[in-house]
C-alpha positions as CSV (number, residue, x, y, z in Angstrom):
1,M,163.4,167.1,302.9
2,K,160.7,166.0,305.3
3,P,157.9,168.0,303.6
4,A,158.7,166.6,300.2
5,L,158.8,163.1,301.5
6,I,155.5,163.6,303.3
7,F,154.0,165.0,300.1
8,I,155.2,162.1,298.0
9,I,153.9,159.5,300.5
10,S,150.5,161.2,301.0
11,T,150.0,161.8,297.3
12,L,150.8,158.2,296.2
13,A,148.7,156.8,299.1
14,Q,145.7,159.1,298.2
15,L,145.9,158.1,294.5
16,Y,145.8,154.4,295.4
17,L,143.1,155.0,298.0
18,F,141.0,156.8,295.4
19,V,141.2,153.6,293.3
20,M,140.4,151.5,296.3
21,L,137.4,153.7,297.2
22,L,136.2,153.4,293.6
23,R,136.3,149.7,294.0
24,F,134.2,150.1,297.2
25,W,131.6,152.3,295.5
26,L,131.2,150.2,292.3
27,P,128.8,147.7,293.8
28,W,126.8,150.4,295.6
29,L,126.4,152.4,292.4
30,R,125.5,149.2,290.5
31,A,128.4,149.8,288.1
32,D,128.9,148.1,284.8
33,F,131.8,145.7,285.6
34,R,132.3,145.1,281.9
35,N,133.5,148.7,281.5
36,P,137.3,148.8,280.9
37,I,137.8,151.4,283.7
38,S,135.9,149.1,286.1
39,Q,138.1,146.2,285.0
40,G,141.2,148.3,285.5
41,I,140.1,149.3,289.0
42,L,139.5,145.6,289.9
43,R,142.9,144.7,288.4
44,L,144.8,147.3,290.4
45,T,143.1,146.5,293.7
46,S,142.7,142.8,293.6
47,P,146.2,141.9,294.8
48,L,145.4,143.4,298.1
49,V,141.7,142.8,298.3
50,I,141.4,139.1,297.2
51,P,143.6,137.7,300.0
52,V,141.6,139.6,302.6
53,R,138.3,138.5,301.0
54,R,139.3,134.9,301.6
55,I,139.2,135.6,305.3
56,V,136.5,138.3,305.5
57,P,133.5,137.7,303.2
58,P,131.4,140.6,302.0
59,I,128.2,141.5,303.8
60,G,125.6,142.0,301.1
61,R,126.8,144.8,298.8
62,L,129.3,145.9,301.5
63,D,132.7,144.9,300.3
64,T,134.3,144.4,303.8
65,A,137.6,143.3,302.4
66,T,138.0,146.5,300.5
67,V,137.0,148.6,303.5
68,I,139.6,146.8,305.7
69,V,142.4,147.2,303.1
70,A,141.6,150.9,302.6
71,F,141.5,151.5,306.3
72,I,144.8,149.7,306.8
73,L,146.4,151.7,304.0
74,Q,145.1,155.0,305.4
75,Y,146.2,154.0,308.9
76,L,149.7,153.1,307.7
77,T,150.0,156.2,305.6
78,L,149.1,158.4,308.7
79,L,151.5,156.4,310.8
80,A,154.3,156.9,308.3
81,I,153.7,160.6,308.0
82,L,153.7,161.0,311.8
83,A,156.9,159.0,312.0
84,I,158.6,161.1,309.4
85,D,157.4,164.3,311.1
86,G,158.6,163.0,314.5
87,H,155.2,162.8,316.1
88,M,153.3,160.0,317.9
89,A,149.6,159.3,318.3
90,S,147.6,156.6,320.0
91,I,146.0,153.7,318.2
92,A,142.5,155.1,318.8
93,W,143.4,158.6,317.5
94,L,145.1,157.1,314.4
95,S,142.1,154.8,313.8
96,I,139.6,157.7,314.1
97,A,141.8,159.9,311.8
98,A,142.0,157.0,309.3
99,A,138.3,156.5,309.2
100,I,137.6,160.2,308.8
101,G,140.3,160.4,306.1
102,L,138.5,157.7,304.1
103,V,135.2,159.5,304.4
104,T,136.7,162.8,303.2
105,L,138.5,161.0,300.4
106,S,135.2,159.5,299.3
107,L,133.7,163.0,299.3
108,K,136.6,164.4,297.3
109,L,136.3,161.5,294.9
110,F,132.7,162.4,294.1
111,T,133.6,166.1,293.9
112,F,136.3,165.4,291.4
113,A,134.0,163.1,289.4
114,I,131.3,165.8,289.2
115,F,133.9,168.3,288.0
116,I,135.0,165.9,285.3
117,Y,131.4,165.2,284.4
118,I,130.7,168.9,284.0
119,I,133.8,169.5,281.9
120,L,133.0,166.4,279.7
121,S,129.4,167.8,279.2
122,W,130.9,171.0,277.8
123,I,133.5,169.4,275.6
124,A,131.7,166.4,274.2
125,P,128.1,166.4,275.1
126,G,126.2,163.3,274.1
127,T,129.2,161.3,273.1
128,Y,130.0,157.8,274.4
129,N,133.2,156.2,275.5
130,P,134.0,154.1,278.5
131,A,135.4,157.0,280.5
132,T,132.3,159.2,280.1
133,A,130.0,156.2,280.8
134,F,132.0,155.4,284.0
135,I,132.0,159.1,285.2
136,S,128.3,159.3,284.5
137,M,127.6,156.1,286.4
138,L,129.5,157.5,289.3
139,V,127.9,160.9,289.5
140,Q,124.2,160.2,288.5
141,P,123.2,158.8,291.9
142,V,124.7,161.9,293.6
143,L,123.1,164.3,291.2
144,R,119.7,162.6,291.1
145,P,118.3,164.1,294.4
146,F,119.5,167.6,293.4
147,R,117.9,167.3,290.0
148,R,114.6,166.2,291.6
149,Y,114.3,169.4,293.7
150,V,116.3,172.0,291.8
151,P,114.8,173.4,288.6
152,T,116.9,174.2,285.6
153,F,117.4,177.9,284.8
154,G,117.1,178.7,281.1
155,G,118.4,175.2,280.2
156,L,121.3,175.5,282.7
157,D,121.4,172.6,285.2
158,I,122.9,173.9,288.4
159,S,122.4,170.7,290.3
160,A,126.0,169.7,289.9
161,L,127.1,173.1,291.3
162,L,124.9,172.6,294.4
163,A,126.1,169.0,294.8
164,I,129.8,170.2,294.7
165,I,129.0,172.9,297.3
166,L,127.3,170.4,299.6
167,L,130.1,167.8,299.2
168,Q,132.7,170.4,299.9
169,A,130.9,171.7,303.0
170,L,130.4,168.2,304.2
171,S,134.1,167.4,303.6
172,I,135.2,170.5,305.5
173,Y,132.9,169.7,308.4
174,I,134.0,166.0,308.6
175,S,137.7,167.0,308.4
176,T,137.3,169.2,311.4
177,L,136.4,166.1,313.4
178,T,139.8,164.5,313.0
179,P,141.9,164.3,316.1
180,L,145.2,164.8,314.1
181,T,146.3,167.9,312.3
182,F,149.3,168.2,310.1
């Protein structure tokens, strides 16, 4: 029963944290906040972020309230998982694990977005809808450096593949830094 409960808690928390991290990345990526998906992200996360923002203002484009809420959610998720599993950890270890978890979730978010971008380019190239515009807005800043230095091979753009490999390698490396293992 414990593994199933841990799976449910971690999956639901990660899904909501993906949305929370999207909210964090939207200003950094200069997102179109009129996009319906951006509006949905703001609507889903505002109940937790807006009260914190009244206390902690943003610093430039850094949405500190979103970072704080995401960190607290990740921290509480780890704490709940450890409690269910019957383990304990210090506040410092949990804090480090929560911060590393948020970084790896961000890397996974961009990896998933690139996969979706690739699939959409195969299925419906050149079409427009809010979802494709949102995914494109999310992945273009990540792919731009790769496209600058990696040539296309016979019309095949492998920059997305190289970006995924680098993001996965970085995610694996960063996840080894966590003090907690499950």
